[in-house]
N, C-alpha and C positions, 0 to 999 in steps of 0.2 A: 169562769165568766158565764153569765147568763144572757141569753137572747132576751129581747124585749118581752116575748111571751112568757118565758120562764120568770123573768123579773116581775111581770104583772102578777103571775100566780103567787110569787113569794111575798109580794107587798100588799096585794089586794087592790092596787091601783089599776084601773083599766088602761089598755094600751093607748087609747086616745088621750087620756090624762097624762101618761108618760111622755107622749110626743109634745103635748102642750107645755108641760113643765120643762122639757128640753128647749123648746122654742123661747120660753120666757127666761131661760138661764137659771132656773131654780134647781133642776136635777139633771145635770149633764152626764150622759153615759161615759163610761171609762174608755170606750172605743167605738168609733163609728167607721165602718167599712166604706172607704171612699168610692168603691165601684158600685156597691149595692145600696148604700145608705142605711144598712142594717145597724141597729144600736145594740151594744153589749154593755152589761153592767157587772160590777164586782162587789165585794163585801162593803167597801167604803160607801157605795151607793145605797146599799141596804140600810146602813145606819142613818144616812141623810134622809132617806124616804121615811124611815120610822119617826124621825124628829118632825118632818113635814107633816106627817099624819097626825101627830100629837098637837102640833100648833094649829092645824086645821080644825081639830076638835074643839080647840079654844075659840074658834070662829075668827082667827086672825086673817086679814086679807093677804093674798099672795105676795104683793109688793112689800109688805111689812115682814112677812116670813123670809123673803129673800134678803132683805136688809139685815135681819137678825142673823141668818146663817152666814152671810158674807162677812159680818163683823166678828164672828166667834169661831174659834178653832175646833172645839170639841163639844160634846153633849153637856158636860158640866158647865161650860161657859154659857151655853144656851139656857140651862136651868137657872143659873145665877141671874140672867137677864130678866 
């Protein structure tokens, strides 16, 4: 598992953006420590972050990206969309 800082470095998303995406339900950490509030991410989050980055490059709004990701199970489904 990666801390939010490690995940930020791995994805290129600023920490502030990761917090925003979490608050919007777009990119939910795999684990949030209840005592500290620290967010931790795993490999499945890396894949979702990569897809989000690609969809953002296409200038899709976040609400539409969330809708697409919520409706599709994996990357091939997203690409078909």
